[in-house]
Each structure stands twice: as C-alpha cells, then as structure tokens.
VEXKOL-854230 format. One record per residue (C-alpha): residue number from 1; z, y, x; residue in three letters. Coordinates in pm, 1 decimal, decimal comma. Each point is the difference from the previous one (the first is absolute). Layout:
+-----+----------+----------+----------+--------+
: num :       up :    north :     east : residu :
+-----+----------+----------+----------+--------+
: NUM :        Z :        Y :        X :    ALA :
...
+-----+----------+----------+----------+--------+
//
This chain:
+-----+----------+----------+----------+--------+
: num :       up :    north :     east : residu :
+-----+----------+----------+----------+--------+
:   1 :  -3907,6 :   -306,2 :   4538,6 :    MET :
:   2 :    153,6 :   -294,9 :   -184,3 :    ASN :
:   3 :    353,6 :     29,2 :   -131,6 :    ILE :
:   4 :    240,5 :   -291,5 :    -41,9 :    GLU :
:   5 :    319,0 :     25,8 :   -203,6 :    ARG :
:   6 :    288,9 :   -247,3 :     11,1 :    THR :
:   7 :    328,7 :    -12,7 :   -192,6 :    PHE :
:   8 :    317,4 :   -148,8 :    152,0 :    ILE :
:   9 :    273,6 :    -63,2 :   -261,6 :    PRO :
:  10 :    358,3 :     75,5 :    104,8 :    THR :
:  11 :    336,5 :    -95,5 :   -151,2 :    ARG :
:  12 :    110,6 :    363,7 :     -0,6 :    SER :
:  13 :   -175,6 :    330,0 :     76,0 :    PRO :
:  14 :    -53,1 :     35,4 :    376,9 :    PRO :
:  15 :    208,5 :    267,2 :    170,6 :    GLY :
:  16 :   -215,3 :     80,4 :    304,6 :    SER :
:  17 :   -316,7 :   -146,5 :    148,8 :    LEU :
:  18 :   -133,6 :    -34,3 :    355,6 :    CYS :
:  19 :   -309,7 :   -184,6 :    115,6 :    TRP :
:  20 :     29,5 :   -259,3 :    275,8 :    PHE :
:  21 :   -307,9 :   -213,0 :     61,5 :    GLU :
:  22 :    -87,8 :   -159,1 :   -337,7 :    ASP :
:  23 :    337,4 :     54,8 :   -160,0 :    ALA :
:  24 :    204,6 :    275,8 :   -160,3 :    LEU :
:  25 :    369,0 :     34,0 :     88,1 :    ILE :
:  26 :    253,4 :    157,4 :   -235,7 :    ASP :
:  27 :    270,7 :    104,3 :    244,4 :    TRP :
:  28 :    217,3 :    195,4 :   -241,3 :    SER :
:  29 :     31,7 :   -311,3 :   -218,6 :    SER :
:  30 :    123,6 :   -206,9 :    292,7 :    GLY :
:  31 :   -315,4 :    -81,0 :    193,6 :    GLY :
:  32 :   -192,2 :   -193,6 :   -265,8 :    ILE :
:  33 :   -342,5 :   -103,7 :    133,7 :    VAL :
:  34 :   -292,2 :    -22,8 :   -242,3 :    TYR :
:  35 :   -296,1 :   -173,4 :    161,9 :    SER :
:  36 :   -344,5 :     57,3 :   -143,2 :    LEU :
:  37 :    -43,5 :   -376,7 :    -31,9 :    ASP :
:  38 :    282,3 :     -8,1 :   -255,4 :    GLY :
:  39 :    294,5 :   -104,1 :    217,4 :    ARG :
:  40 :    326,2 :    191,7 :    -47,0 :    VAL :
:  41 :    315,9 :     -8,4 :    214,9 :    THR :
:  42 :    344,1 :     71,2 :   -142,8 :    ASP :
:  43 :    195,3 :    310,5 :    104,2 :    PRO :
:  44 :    201,5 :    -49,3 :    318,9 :    SER :
:  45 :    256,5 :    278,5 :    -42,1 :    VAL :
:  46 :    141,0 :    247,6 :   -250,0 :    ARG :
:  47 :     21,6 :    357,0 :    128,1 :    TYR :
:  48 :    295,3 :    174,1 :   -163,3 :    ALA :
:  49 :   -168,8 :    336,8 :     -1,4 :    TYR :
:  50 :   -274,4 :    202,2 :   -168,6 :    ARG :
:  51 :   -283,1 :    -84,9 :    240,7 :    PHE :
:  52 :   -333,2 :     36,5 :   -180,1 :    ASP :
:  53 :   -272,9 :     40,8 :    263,2 :    ARG :
:  54 :   -101,8 :   -171,5 :    325,8 :    ALA :
:  55 :   -248,3 :     28,2 :    287,4 :    VAL :
:  56 :    -93,9 :   -278,1 :    243,5 :    MET :
:  57 :   -143,2 :    -14,0 :    349,3 :    SER :
:  58 :   -348,0 :   -150,1 :     21,4 :    SER :
:  59 :    127,6 :   -308,5 :    184,5 :    ASP :
:  60 :    256,8 :    -66,2 :   -273,1 :    GLY :
:  61 :    302,6 :     -1,5 :    231,4 :    ARG :
:  62 :    161,8 :    324,2 :   -109,2 :    TYR :
:  63 :     65,5 :    153,7 :   -340,9 :    THR :
:  64 :    173,0 :    317,5 :   -108,5 :    VAL :
:  65 :    156,4 :    -31,5 :   -344,3 :    LEU :
:  66 :    112,7 :    333,5 :   -143,1 :    TYR :
:  67 :     83,3 :    209,1 :   -305,8 :    GLU :
:  68 :   -297,8 :    225,0 :    -64,7 :    VAL :
:  69 :    211,6 :    288,1 :   -135,7 :    LEU :
:  70 :    308,8 :    -71,2 :    207,0 :    GLY :
:  71 :    124,1 :     16,0 :    358,0 :    THR :
:  72 :     57,2 :   -365,3 :     89,4 :    LYS :
:  73 :   -231,3 :   -255,2 :    160,7 :    GLY :
:  74 :     23,3 :   -342,9 :    163,7 :    LEU :
:  75 :   -202,7 :   -120,7 :    296,6 :    VAL :
:  76 :    -68,0 :   -372,1 :    -36,8 :    LEU :
:  77 :   -131,9 :   -238,8 :    264,7 :    LYS :
:  78 :   -160,0 :   -311,8 :   -143,7 :    GLU :
:  79 :    199,0 :     61,2 :   -317,7 :    GLY :
:  80 :    339,8 :     43,7 :    166,6 :    LYS :
:  81 :    187,8 :    331,8 :      8,4 :    VAL :
:  82 :    -36,0 :    157,2 :    343,1 :    LEU :
:  83 :    153,7 :    343,3 :    -59,6 :    ARG :
:  84 :     44,1 :    278,8 :   -251,8 :    GLU :
:  85 :   -181,4 :    333,2 :      8,1 :    ILE :
:  86 :     49,3 :    326,7 :   -185,6 :    ASN :
:  87 :   -175,1 :    328,9 :    -68,5 :    ARG :
:  88 :    139,2 :    344,7 :    -67,8 :    SER :
:  89 :    157,4 :     58,6 :   -342,2 :    PHE :
:  90 :   -190,3 :    329,1 :    -34,2 :    TYR :
:  91 :   -208,8 :    -32,3 :   -319,9 :    HIS :
:  92 :    -13,4 :   -376,2 :     60,6 :    ALA :
:  93 :     20,5 :    -65,2 :   -374,2 :    THR :
:  94 :   -314,7 :    205,7 :    -56,4 :    ALA :
:  95 :   -268,5 :   -141,9 :    229,8 :    TYR :
:  96 :   -123,9 :   -325,2 :    148,8 :    GLU :
:  97 :    187,4 :   -147,7 :    295,9 :    TYR :
:  98 :   -205,7 :     48,7 :    321,5 :    PRO :
:  99 :    -41,2 :   -328,6 :    190,0 :    VAL :
: 100 :   -277,8 :   -205,5 :    163,0 :    ALA :
: 101 :    -39,3 :   -289,3 :    245,2 :    LEU :
: 102 :   -266,1 :    -79,9 :    258,8 :    HIS :
: 103 :    -33,6 :   -272,6 :    262,6 :    THR :
: 104 :   -139,5 :    121,5 :    333,0 :    LEU :
: 105 :   -245,4 :   -208,0 :    209,2 :    PRO :
: 106 :    295,4 :    -80,4 :    229,1 :    SER :
: 107 :    167,9 :   -179,9 :   -289,6 :    GLY :
: 108 :    271,5 :    262,6 :    -43,3 :    ARG :
: 109 :     42,0 :    116,9 :   -359,9 :    THR :
: 110 :     83,6 :    366,1 :    -48,5 :    ILE :
: 111 :    174,4 :    156,9 :   -295,5 :    LEU :
: 112 :    -84,2 :    353,0 :   -114,3 :    ALA :
: 113 :    260,4 :    170,9 :   -217,2 :    HIS :
: 114 :    226,4 :    307,8 :    -24,7 :    CYS :
: 115 :    351,0 :   -124,4 :     85,0 :    PRO :
: 116 :    159,9 :    338,9 :     73,7 :    ASP :
: 117 :   -185,1 :    277,6 :   -182,1 :    GLU :
: 118 :   -255,5 :     15,6 :   -281,3 :    TYR :
: 119 :   -235,8 :    189,1 :    232,9 :    CYS :
: 120 :     32,9 :   -209,0 :    316,4 :    ARG :
: 121 :   -204,0 :   -316,5 :     50,1 :    ILE :
: 122 :    128,3 :   -252,3 :    253,2 :    GLU :
: 123 :   -174,1 :   -306,2 :    140,2 :    LEU :
: 124 :    234,9 :   -286,4 :     77,0 :    GLU :
: 125 :    -15,2 :   -354,8 :    127,4 :    ASP :
: 126 :     29,9 :   -197,9 :   -323,9 :    ALA :
: 127 :    197,5 :   -278,0 :    169,3 :    GLU :
: 128 :    263,0 :    202,9 :    185,2 :    THR :
: 129 :     -5,5 :    342,5 :   -163,4 :    GLY :
: 130 :    -67,2 :    163,1 :    338,0 :    GLN :
: 131 :   -132,5 :    352,3 :    -45,4 :    ARG :
: 132 :   -341,9 :     33,2 :    162,7 :    LEU :
: 133 :    -45,5 :    368,9 :    -84,4 :    THR :
: 134 :    323,9 :    168,7 :    110,9 :    GLN :
: 135 :    -61,0 :    372,3 :     42,6 :    ARG :
: 136 :    164,3 :    342,0 :    -15,4 :    THR :
: 137 :   -281,1 :    189,3 :   -177,3 :    SER :
: 138 :     63,0 :    137,2 :   -350,4 :    GLN :
: 139 :   -181,0 :   -165,8 :   -290,1 :    SER :
: 140 :   -201,2 :    208,3 :   -250,9 :    PRO :
: 141 :    124,5 :     39,1 :   -357,1 :    ASP :
: 142 :   -200,6 :   -284,4 :   -157,6 :    PHE :
: 143 :    125,9 :   -275,9 :   -230,6 :    PHE :
: 144 :   -157,2 :   -313,0 :    149,1 :    HIS :
: 145 :    -95,1 :   -270,1 :   -249,3 :    SER :
: 146 :   -247,1 :   -284,8 :    -65,3 :    ARG :
: 147 :    -30,3 :    -82,0 :    371,0 :    LEU :
: 148 :   -300,8 :   -215,5 :     87,1 :    GLN :
: 149 :   -131,5 :   -135,2 :    330,5 :    PHE :
: 150 :   -372,5 :    -36,8 :     43,1 :    ARG :
: 151 :   -100,2 :   -365,4 :     34,9 :    GLY :
: 152 :    -22,8 :     18,7 :    379,3 :    ASP :
: 153 :    315,5 :    209,2 :     25,7 :    GLY :
: 154 :   -170,3 :    295,0 :    167,9 :    ARG :
: 155 :    105,8 :    252,2 :   -265,7 :    PHE :
: 156 :    300,2 :     47,9 :   -229,2 :    LEU :
: 157 :    -46,4 :    179,5 :   -332,2 :    LEU :
: 158 :    270,3 :    187,9 :   -191,2 :    SER :
: 159 :    -90,5 :    100,4 :   -356,1 :    ALA :
: 160 :    300,3 :    213,3 :    -87,6 :    GLY :
: 161 :     78,0 :    350,4 :   -118,0 :    TRP :
: 162 :    111,1 :    347,9 :     91,5 :    ILE :
: 163 :    267,1 :    190,8 :   -188,9 :    TRP :
: 164 :    -93,5 :    152,7 :   -341,9 :    HIS :
: 165 :   -137,8 :   -287,1 :    -16,0 :    PRO :
: 166 :   -352,8 :    -25,8 :    141,6 :    VAL :
: 167 :   -151,2 :   -339,1 :     89,0 :    ASP :
: 168 :   -146,2 :    -18,3 :    349,3 :    SER :
: 169 :   -110,6 :   -248,2 :    266,5 :    VAL :
: 170 :     70,4 :    -25,1 :    373,2 :    LEU :
: 171 :   -149,3 :   -248,9 :    247,0 :    VAL :
: 172 :    147,3 :    -95,2 :    339,5 :    PHE :
: 173 :   -151,2 :   -172,8 :    303,6 :    ASP :
: 174 :    233,5 :   -296,7 :     59,4 :    VAL :
: 175 :    -99,6 :    -59,2 :    363,2 :    THR :
: 176 :     63,9 :    364,8 :     78,4 :    ARG :
: 177 :    330,6 :     -5,2 :   -189,6 :    ALA :
: 178 :    127,9 :   -291,9 :    207,1 :    LEU :
: 179 :    -94,3 :    184,7 :    321,2 :    GLU :
: 180 :     87,6 :    352,8 :   -119,4 :    GLN :
: 181 :    255,8 :    -30,5 :   -283,3 :    PRO :
: 182 :      1,9 :    374,9 :    -63,0 :    GLU :
: 183 :   -355,1 :    -35,1 :   -138,1 :    SER :
: 184 :    164,2 :   -134,0 :   -318,6 :    LEU :
: 185 :    123,9 :    354,9 :    -53,8 :    ASP :
: 186 :   -338,1 :    173,2 :     35,4 :    ASP :
: 187 :    -32,9 :      6,7 :   -375,9 :    GLY :
: 188 :   -365,4 :    104,2 :     -3,0 :    GLU :
: 189 :   -154,0 :    -33,8 :   -349,6 :    PRO :
: 190 :   -347,8 :   -140,9 :    -55,1 :    LEU :
: 191 :   -273,1 :    259,5 :     35,1 :    GLU :
: 192 :   -143,4 :      0,5 :   -351,8 :    THR :
: 193 :    -43,0 :    377,3 :    -29,3 :    GLY :
: 194 :     -7,2 :    119,9 :   -360,6 :    GLU :
: 195 :   -103,5 :   -339,3 :   -134,2 :    TRP :
: 196 :    324,4 :    -49,4 :   -192,1 :    CYS :
: 197 :    343,9 :    141,4 :    -64,2 :    SER :
: 198 :    177,4 :   -339,2 :     20,1 :    GLU :
: 199 :    -70,5 :   -342,7 :    146,6 :    LEU :
: 200 :    157,0 :   -245,2 :   -243,2 :    HIS :
: 201 :    -77,5 :   -326,4 :    180,8 :    SER :
: 202 :   -185,7 :   -147,5 :    296,1 :    ALA :
: 203 :   -107,2 :   -334,5 :    144,4 :    ALA :
: 204 :   -175,8 :   -110,4 :    316,7 :    PHE :
: 205 :   -370,2 :    -76,9 :    -28,1 :    GLY :
: 206 :   -253,5 :   -151,3 :    239,1 :    ASP :
: 207 :      5,8 :     86,8 :    370,2 :    GLN :
: 208 :    162,8 :    342,4 :     50,7 :    ASP :
: 209 :     -6,7 :    116,3 :   -362,3 :    THR :
: 210 :    263,0 :     88,9 :   -254,1 :    LEU :
: 211 :    -59,7 :     16,9 :   -375,0 :    VAL :
: 212 :    180,0 :    287,4 :   -173,3 :    LEU :
: 213 :     60,5 :     75,2 :   -367,4 :    SER :
: 214 :     49,6 :    364,7 :    -89,6 :    SER :
: 215 :    167,7 :    193,7 :   -278,5 :    SER :
: 216 :   -346,9 :    119,3 :   -104,3 :    GLU :
: 217 :   -103,5 :   -355,2 :   -102,2 :    LEU :
: 218 :   -214,2 :    -63,5 :    304,6 :    ARG :
: 219 :    -26,5 :   -277,4 :    256,5 :    LEU :
: 220 :    -63,1 :     97,6 :    360,8 :    GLY :
: 221 :   -100,4 :   -201,5 :    305,0 :    LEU :
: 222 :    166,4 :    149,7 :    308,4 :    TYR :
: 223 :    -72,2 :    -72,0 :    369,1 :    SER :
: 224 :    312,7 :    -26,6 :    213,4 :    LEU :
: 225 :   -194,6 :     45,0 :    324,7 :    THR :
: 226 :   -218,2 :    289,6 :   -116,8 :    GLU :
: 227 :    286,0 :    146,2 :   -208,6 :    ARG :
: 228 :   -221,3 :     97,6 :   -293,0 :    ARG :
: 229 :   -114,5 :   -113,6 :   -342,6 :    LEU :
: 230 :   -310,9 :   -215,9 :     19,8 :    LEU :
: 231 :    -66,1 :    -16,9 :   -373,7 :    SER :
: 232 :    163,1 :     62,5 :   -336,2 :    GLU :
: 233 :    -62,9 :    -87,7 :   -363,0 :    ALA :
: 234 :    152,8 :     78,2 :   -341,7 :    PRO :
: 235 :    193,0 :   -271,0 :   -184,4 :    VAL :
: 236 :     61,3 :    -41,5 :   -370,8 :    GLU :
: 237 :    379,7 :    -31,0 :     16,1 :    GLN :
: 238 :    303,1 :     11,1 :    228,7 :    VAL :
: 239 :    -30,5 :   -259,9 :    276,0 :    VAL :
: 240 :    361,0 :    -62,3 :    108,4 :    GLY :
: 241 :     64,9 :   -292,9 :    233,0 :    THR :
: 242 :   -322,9 :   -119,3 :    165,3 :    MET :
: 243 :   -144,6 :   -304,2 :    172,3 :    MET :
: 244 :   -320,1 :     58,9 :    199,0 :    VAL :
: 245 :   -266,7 :   -270,1 :     36,3 :    MET :
: 246 :   -304,4 :    128,6 :    184,7 :    GLY :
: 247 :   -207,6 :    206,9 :   -242,2 :    ALA :
: 248 :    251,2 :    -38,7 :   -285,0 :    HIS :
: 249 :    354,2 :    105,3 :    -85,1 :    VAL :
: 250 :    236,7 :   -166,4 :   -244,4 :    VAL :
: 251 :    213,1 :    256,5 :   -183,5 :    SER :
: 252 :    330,3 :   -113,1 :   -153,6 :    PHE :
: 253 :     85,6 :    295,9 :   -222,2 :    PHE :
: 254 :     80,1 :   -142,4 :   -347,2 :    GLU :
: 255 :   -218,5 :   -306,6 :     63,3 :    HIS :
: 256 :   -220,0 :   -129,8 :    285,6 :    PRO :
: 257 :   -340,1 :    168,7 :     18,4 :    THR :
: 258 :   -275,4 :    -79,1 :    250,3 :    LEU :
: 259 :   -162,5 :    326,1 :    112,8 :    ILE :
: 260 :   -313,6 :     55,7 :    205,4 :    GLU :
: 261 :    110,5 :    218,7 :    290,4 :    LEU :
: 262 :   -330,3 :    180,8 :     46,2 :    LYS :
: 263 :    -36,6 :    112,5 :   -362,5 :    THR :
: 264 :    349,2 :    -25,3 :   -148,9 :    GLY :
: 265 :   -143,2 :   -214,1 :   -282,1 :    ARG :
: 266 :    224,6 :   -262,9 :   -159,1 :    ALA :
: 267 :   -185,9 :   -332,7 :     10,7 :    VAL :
: 268 :    270,6 :   -234,3 :   -133,5 :    GLU :
: 269 :    333,3 :     37,3 :   -179,4 :    ARG :
: 270 :    288,9 :   -229,9 :    -91,8 :    TRP :
: 271 :    170,9 :    192,2 :   -284,9 :    PRO :
: 272 :    215,2 :   -301,2 :    -93,0 :    ASP :
: 273 :    180,1 :     14,1 :    337,7 :    LEU :
: 274 :    264,4 :    273,7 :     -6,2 :    ALA :
: 275 :     61,6 :    137,1 :    350,4 :    THR :
: 276 :    209,4 :    307,3 :    -77,2 :    GLY :
: 277 :    -66,6 :    370,6 :     33,7 :    THR :
: 278 :     95,1 :     70,1 :    360,7 :    GLN :
: 279 :   -203,3 :    288,9 :    138,4 :    CYS :
: 280 :    205,6 :    120,7 :    298,7 :    GLY :
: 281 :    316,8 :   -115,8 :    173,7 :    SER :
: 282 :    241,0 :    158,6 :   -252,7 :    ILE :
: 283 :     90,9 :   -269,0 :   -254,7 :    LEU :
: 284 :    335,6 :     88,3 :   -156,6 :    HIS :
: 285 :   -159,5 :    123,5 :   -323,5 :    HIS :
: 286 :   -217,6 :   -309,9 :    -52,2 :    LEU :
: 287 :     69,5 :   -335,0 :   -169,2 :    PRO :
: 288 :     55,2 :   -287,4 :    243,2 :    ALA :
: 289 :   -322,2 :   -100,4 :    172,9 :    LEU :
: 290 :   -127,4 :   -358,5 :    -26,8 :    PRO :
: 291 :     -8,7 :   -201,5 :    324,1 :    PRO :
: 292 :   -326,8 :     52,9 :    188,2 :    LEU :
: 293 :   -131,9 :   -175,7 :    311,9 :    ALA :
: 294 :   -314,6 :    126,3 :    173,7 :    LEU :
: 295 :   -211,6 :   -192,0 :    250,8 :    ASP :
: 296 :   -304,8 :    208,7 :     97,0 :    PRO :
: 297 :    -95,8 :   -241,6 :    281,6 :    VAL :
: 298 :      1,1 :   -293,1 :   -241,2 :    GLY :
: 299 :   -163,1 :    220,1 :   -267,2 :    ARG :
: 300 :    257,4 :    -80,5 :   -265,3 :    ARG :
: 301 :    302,8 :    139,3 :   -182,0 :    PHE :
: 302 :    280,0 :   -138,5 :   -213,9 :    ALA :
: 303 :    191,4 :    155,9 :   -288,9 :    VAL :
: 304 :    331,0 :   -124,7 :   -137,2 :    GLY :
: 305 :     31,0 :    -23,8 :   -379,3 :    THR :
: 306 :    266,1 :   -113,4 :   -246,3 :    GLU :
: 307 :   -149,9 :   -349,6 :     -6,5 :    LYS :
: 308 :   -125,9 :    -48,0 :    354,1 :    GLY :
: 309 :   -233,1 :    127,9 :    270,4 :    ILE :
: 310 :   -359,9 :    107,0 :    -46,6 :    GLU :
: 311 :   -218,2 :    -33,6 :    311,8 :    VAL :
: 312 :   -339,2 :    171,1 :     27,5 :    VAL :
: 313 :   -229,6 :    -89,8 :    289,0 :    ARG :
: 314 :   -330,2 :    158,9 :     98,4 :    PHE :
: 315 :   -262,0 :   -239,1 :    133,4 :    VAL :
: 316 :   -298,8 :    149,0 :    191,3 :    PRO :
+-----+----------+----------+----------+--------+
//
C-alpha cells in the first residue's frame, strides 16, 4: 500500500484531536478546526478546566470533552455545552475515563459511560441524558475503560482491568443491552483459553472480528459470533493502542508501527513520531500522552506534536 504523510503547523501544541470529515478538531483548546487543505479556525471558547481528551459522534453533532485521569466531562452539541457528566472517584486518577458515542440508524446518539460506579456501564440518550439501561442487577467487579463502539454500533468494547491489576476485555451486544439492560452485567470474558494471562488492548476488525494484544507479545484475531480465536501470531514488541485496517494493524506503543496481522511482522515504522507508552488503561505512572486521532474507516491517523499535527494516510 502507498503511504502519504502530511504536516499541519499549529501556533501551540494541540491539546486533543478528533477526526470529522477532512478536518481535525482540537476541542480542549477551544474547538480549533484544522482542515487538511490548510484552513484553520480560531478557538471559540476557553474551558476553565483540565479537559484533555475528547470523543465525537460520527455525524459530528455531539462531543464529550473530558479529563482522562479525572471525573469530569462535558457533553457538547454542535460545540455548545449541553450538560455535565461525571464518573466515580474510585481510582479515577489511575486509569482512562470510560466514554464512547454512537449514532443509531434512527438518528439518536447514545452515550456509553459509567456515571455511578466504576463497574457499571450505562447507555444514555446523548441529548437528554435519559437512561436507556436502567436495571436492578448487580454489576461485576470490573473497571471499565477505553470504551469503543463497533462502526455499526452492534457491539460495545470495554478494555479495562480487574483488581490486582490484570488487564482484560469485555464485549457487549448493544441491541440486546437496550432490550435487556441486565445483559450489561453478564460480565462474561472472551473465551481465549490459556492463550494469555492478560489482554492489554483490543480493537474491532472486519465483520465480526476483534483484534487482541496479549501480555505474551502476541496478536490474536477473535470471532465474536463463534467466540473463539481464529488465528494468532507473535509480535516483536508491545502493541498498545491499535487501529485495525483489514489485514494490517497500526500499533501506537512508543511510535506508530504498521504490523501484518497474519504474521505479526512489522512492515513500516515511524520512529520520529512519539505516541507514548500506553499499554493498558492504567496511565497514572506514565508521562502525558500526545494527542492521537484514529480513523480506521478513512485509513488514516493523526498525532499531535510540539510544532503541529502529523497525518499519516494509507492509500490502497
């Protein structure tokens, strides 16, 4: 595949980055928009708080701006503050804030987060805050983190941890959760057998698959419908945060690395782009991570640097 790289200069280091169409938005710096054609809009607001991360809905209407190692978040609609959200204080300064957005075919955008307890995921109407998963069942003892909806919204991934700590991954059927909210408390782990002792990170792949990175330096391709590993391969180094593109995975541990999923072989590296050393959801012991925006559908990613934004795009 061909690889294109573009640099966007910025007046100051970007604070957070989200893709929307052919632009990157830095919400924590006031909503600055950096278009790939070189146009830049000025910030529209100054948030008097420590917000340093953001997620956006695919249609661009809703954003959640939050403090990655804090308890506070803001729900924005078209850039305007809609409401505030919070998560439990319990070890909040240790691990990544759990939050994700998805727009349903009906046009309703749902918000997944843990507003009451570290172990209890709720799905809400992003606009009104209405709870869509009210239930009386007890939630399992799992620290939810790094929430991610599959592109079509069918599944919700939580790449969090269990006390001691041990990194692990849970996946939930969103349609079922909206009909049977107690299914969010099933807490069934992925059936990987003795393949690994920890699952450090995960990302959705093609069709019904999930790509997993293990503590034993291996990549696994897991079927959500068959509930089993389809393939696995050794890798040369820790994978960390991942972006899956068909037969390849981009790893962001230390620097971006393009890895062949079938063999685990590194086929391209960008050692000049520092992307931090995040492996699991626990971050309190790490230096601040650079802003990172992933767009697996558009086959591109962006990394914030001291001087601007580096964009890497994969062209078939």
